[in-house]
Residue, then its C-alpha position, 0 to 999 in steps of 0.5 A: m762408180t758403183t750402182i746400188q739397187p734401190a732397196l739400199a736407199d730404203e735401208l739407208r733412210e731407215q738407218a737414218l731414222r734409227m739414229g735419231f733423225s726425224l726425216a731422211g731423203i735422197a737427192r741427185p747432186d745436180a746443179s742447183a736451180h736456185i743458184s741464180f737467185y743466190r747470186d742476185w741476192i749476194e749482188e744486192g748486198r742482202h747478205g750484209e757482212m757475211a763475206y764468206l757467203s760472197r767469196p767467188d770460190s764459195v759461190s762456185r762451190r755451191a753451184d757444183l757439188d763435185t767440188a765438195l766431193e769428187n764423183v758425188r752421185s747421191v746426196l742423203v739429206v736428213a732433218h734433226e728436230y730441236f724444238v724446246e718449250d719456252p720457260i714460263g715468262v719467256p719471252m714476255d718478261p722484258s727482264r729475261a733474256v731470250i735465246a733462240r731455241y736451237a742455241r739453248g743446248d749443245d752445238y748441233h754441228d757436233v751432234i749431227k756431224e757425229k751421226l752422219t759420220a756413223l751413218a757413212q760408216w754403216l753404209g760402207e760396211r753394208t756395201d762392203r766397199d771403200l765408201s767415199a762420203r762427206a758430211y756437211v752441217d751448215t759449215g760448208p758451201i752447200l745449199e742445204r735447204d735446196l737439197a732438202q727440198r729436192a729430197g722431198l723434205g719440205w718447201f721454202g716458206k715465206n720466212t725462208m725456212l724449210i717447212n715440212p707439212k707434218r713437222g713444221s720447221y724446228f729442225f736442222v738440216g744435215v747433208l751426206l754426199l756419197d759416191v754411190e748412186l741411189p734412186p732419188d726421192e720426189p722433190f717437194v714442189e708444192d708451196r703450202c704457205g698459200t696466202c698466209h703471211a703471218c711471218l711477214d707481219a710478225c717480223p719486228t724489223g721487216a727483214l722478211l720481204g716475201r717472195d720475189e718474181t720467181g717465187a723465191p722467199t727473200i730476206d734482208a739479212p742485215r735487218c734480221i734479229s738473228y743476223l744482228t745478234i750473231e753474225l754482225r760483229g760491229v755496231i747494231p744500228r740505233e733504229l733497230r735496237p728497240l726492235i730487238g726487245n729482249r732477244v740476245y741471241g737469235c730469233d724464233i718469231c717467224q717460226e713461232v707464228c707459223p701455222f705448221t710449227l704451231k700445230f706440229s712441233e714436238v719437243t725434241g727427243e735429243p738429250a744434247y738439245s735440252p736447254r742449259t739452265e744458264l741459257d734458258g731464259p736467264p735474267l738479263i742482269e744475271l747474264g750480263e754480270r756473268l759475261l762481264s766477269l769473263s775474259g774472251k777466252g774465259f767466255l769460250r771456256e764457260f760456254a764450250a760446245s754451245p752455239v752462243t760462242r759464235a757471237g763472242r763475249k763482246g757480241m753477247l755483252r752488246n746484245v745484253c746491253v741492248a736488251l737491258g736498255n729495252w727493258g728500261s728499268e733502273e735495276a739495270i743501272p749497276t750492270l750497265a755502269s760496269a759495262l760502260a767501263d768494259a775494255a771493249p768500246l763495242v760494249r761501252g757504246h751499247a751500254a751508253w745507249a741503254l743507260g740513255q734508254v733508262g733515262s733516270s737521273a742516276a743513269l744520266e749521272v753514270l753517263s756524265s761521269r764516264f763522258e769526262e774520261e772516255s776517249d773512244l769516238f764511237v762511245l763518246e758519240e753514244i754518250g753524247l746522244a744519250l745525254g742529249k748533247 
């Protein structure tokens, strides 16, 4: 272990800002004070089908950073802003698809990881030593937001996001574990949400549960639109489908209503996060037809380096079908009819629900025709419910 003078910590923060990060702070690699809450949250099943969060090795590694980097002595935590404006008409136009702001450009994992790797290289050269470092960008068993709070970057809002008092919450968090000892920043201990509950009131599905008896914000992930449209691999519960609206990948509602994001969010200066035209409020029909024309591998090629690949072709088509059903226009019938003939039962079942939401004679005719040749039990059930059978 090498002890470094405090001046190096200042240089490291300054270099992080020069590389384009919005915020940078240093935390000690101590055990998380929130790990007991995390374990309770898992035991209550609030994580839904995200099994990777509940694996014993995953939980234990979150409790001990030494398992991620042997002899870790300091943690650099950075924030990278991604806010972009909504295009005109979004999200109010129900015929347009809404994709969460963070997913409209290139994949942030790649962007931030590259910067953190370069930062580690700079630090190794600056200290003239064989530096041991490891970067994490929302990909490993690390409680990034906990570390960010300990590094002074912000506090846990009632929406479970990390909020900075001068930046809001539209930023990614990256972590660089280091085997050099650096003086830590003061943790952010103040809760500036106060009596505000705008995010709790605005959440369409009631996924935000407020703070528990310890003060920790709690989310019921299986009700969250982001979970439903990204992490959930199967059927979206029927009672939640109408609440999703036209959001086909992720959700920003709890951030959009936050007073701190409303006042302080600024459009990102990172070119990689600039919205791709095809993901910036595209017409639902156009997006649906495009997805239907692609195979699973074709989808991955078409949307390479985009976060939306996490949902997969089937997941994205499922989401678009739900949004078309919520729109309820007869204009959607041809696209939904094609989706009702898709190879994936998951897509067909949600297309059937959507046609039932349209409810016109033409939509019901499509459903009746398909009912005669369908063999999948889930799809048959959806068609039957849509037809009132």
